Legacy VTK file of the C-alpha trace (Angstrom):
# vtk DataFile Version 3.0
C-alpha trace
ASCII
DATASET POLYDATA
POINTS 136 float
32.396 -62.748 -4.519
29.163 -62.768 -2.623
27.892 -65.575 -0.637
24.486 -67.033 -1.411
23.193 -65.971 1.995
23.864 -62.254 1.633
20.874 -60.244 0.453
21.004 -58.436 -2.848
21.394 -54.684 -2.526
18.098 -52.794 -2.619
17.525 -50.836 -5.796
18.035 -47.107 -5.481
14.749 -45.268 -5.197
14.173 -41.808 -6.446
11.760 -39.691 -4.439
10.304 -37.789 -7.404
9.817 -40.656 -9.826
6.267 -40.583 -11.218
5.489 -37.201 -9.693
5.352 -35.442 -13.078
2.089 -37.177 -13.931
0.487 -36.192 -10.628
1.823 -32.654 -10.872
0.481 -32.281 -14.405
-2.936 -33.542 -13.361
-3.131 -31.157 -10.397
-1.946 -28.145 -12.386
-4.387 -28.977 -15.188
-7.308 -28.981 -12.749
-6.307 -25.581 -11.366
-5.770 -24.083 -14.829
-9.049 -25.487 -16.126
-10.914 -23.989 -13.166
-9.240 -20.625 -13.736
-10.037 -20.736 -17.453
-13.705 -21.550 -16.814
-13.977 -18.781 -14.198
-12.556 -16.218 -16.644
-14.871 -17.490 -19.372
-17.882 -17.151 -17.043
-16.852 -13.625 -16.058
-16.613 -12.705 -19.742
-20.075 -14.135 -20.375
-21.575 -12.233 -17.430
-19.970 -8.985 -18.616
-21.219 -9.582 -22.158
-24.786 -10.071 -20.904
-24.568 -6.990 -18.663
-23.124 -4.762 -21.394
-25.738 -5.948 -23.894
-28.533 -5.182 -21.428
-27.099 -1.735 -20.644
-26.807 -0.875 -24.346
-30.345 -2.129 -25.038
-31.809 -0.168 -22.121
-30.018 3.008 -23.221
-31.166 2.579 -26.825
-34.713 1.903 -25.635
-34.644 5.060 -23.522
-33.402 7.123 -26.479
-36.116 5.637 -28.683
-38.826 6.323 -26.104
-37.582 9.875 -25.523
-38.248 10.982 -29.107
-40.985 13.609 -29.446
-43.377 11.279 -31.284
-42.801 8.252 -28.994
-43.816 7.073 -25.535
-41.844 5.214 -22.854
-43.781 2.063 -23.812
-42.248 2.326 -27.297
-38.830 2.522 -25.662
-39.511 -0.568 -23.553
-40.632 -2.468 -26.639
-37.498 -1.380 -28.524
-35.315 -2.560 -25.632
-37.154 -5.919 -25.616
-36.524 -6.334 -29.351
-32.818 -5.574 -28.998
-32.381 -7.927 -26.037
-34.258 -10.733 -27.783
-32.157 -10.306 -30.935
-28.845 -10.207 -29.060
-29.387 -12.693 -26.229
-32.488 -14.731 -25.463
-36.167 -13.847 -24.907
-35.958 -14.806 -21.230
-33.620 -11.862 -20.639
-36.363 -9.506 -21.902
-39.143 -10.654 -19.556
-38.979 -7.739 -17.117
-38.537 -4.518 -19.090
-40.288 -1.403 -17.821
-40.200 2.245 -18.812
-41.487 5.529 -17.513
-40.866 9.207 -16.999
-38.454 10.441 -14.372
-37.052 13.822 -13.409
-33.306 13.926 -12.844
-31.999 17.219 -11.409
-35.075 19.017 -12.725
-34.664 17.602 -16.235
-37.456 15.384 -17.617
-36.103 12.060 -18.814
-37.315 8.687 -19.996
-35.958 5.731 -18.066
-35.951 2.105 -19.230
-35.286 -0.505 -16.551
-34.344 -4.123 -17.300
-34.292 -6.868 -14.684
-32.728 -10.077 -15.979
-31.001 -13.300 -15.063
-27.443 -12.904 -13.817
-25.521 -15.746 -15.480
-23.613 -17.543 -12.726
-23.159 -21.037 -14.180
-23.316 -20.897 -17.953
-26.451 -18.915 -18.739
-28.179 -20.078 -15.565
-28.517 -17.918 -12.505
-30.897 -16.093 -10.200
-33.895 -14.368 -11.779
-33.686 -10.595 -11.605
-30.169 -10.795 -10.261
-29.079 -8.143 -12.737
-30.814 -4.752 -12.884
-29.765 -2.104 -15.422
-31.290 1.228 -16.422
-31.006 3.544 -19.379
-31.864 7.259 -19.301
-32.478 9.745 -22.092
-33.527 13.397 -22.184
-37.209 13.660 -23.078
-37.796 15.663 -26.248
-40.677 18.084 -26.538
-41.139 18.389 -22.776
LINES 1 137
136 0 1 2 3 4 5 6 7 8 9 10 11 12 13 14 15 16 17 18 19 20 21 22 23 24 25 26 27 28 29 30 31 32 33 34 35 36 37 38 39 40 41 42 43 44 45 46 47 48 49 50 51 52 53 54 55 56 57 58 59 60 61 62 63 64 65 66 67 68 69 70 71 72 73 74 75 76 77 78 79 80 81 82 83 84 85 86 87 88 89 90 91 92 93 94 95 96 97 98 99 100 101 102 103 104 105 106 107 108 109 110 111 112 113 114 115 116 117 118 119 120 121 122 123 124 125 126 127 128 129 130 131 132 133 134 135
């Protein structure tokens, strides 16, 4: 029997008690950041691929025998506006260029590079499309 003066034994403490909540919170933050980074990369690649396809289609359109490079630039603007947003089609230019002695039509698009959502530096992304000029 214990005497009234002796202290009660201290309860046993576990070192990892309650750590599951903290661990879950920390892992969730890391996974959420990774998920958002992958999502942003996918968005940036989507914008880039759409601009490349639009520039190439614009160059093909402008390279037709009855068309001019300005027609190709306008076609690229239409495609970009339909697929993305009009602000991505602000800086579209087209012209003639000779590549290895072959006359071509080139369409150049300078657009926003989406870094955070759809926001980013103006003209951070530059793509070009080339097509063999017909009737030259």
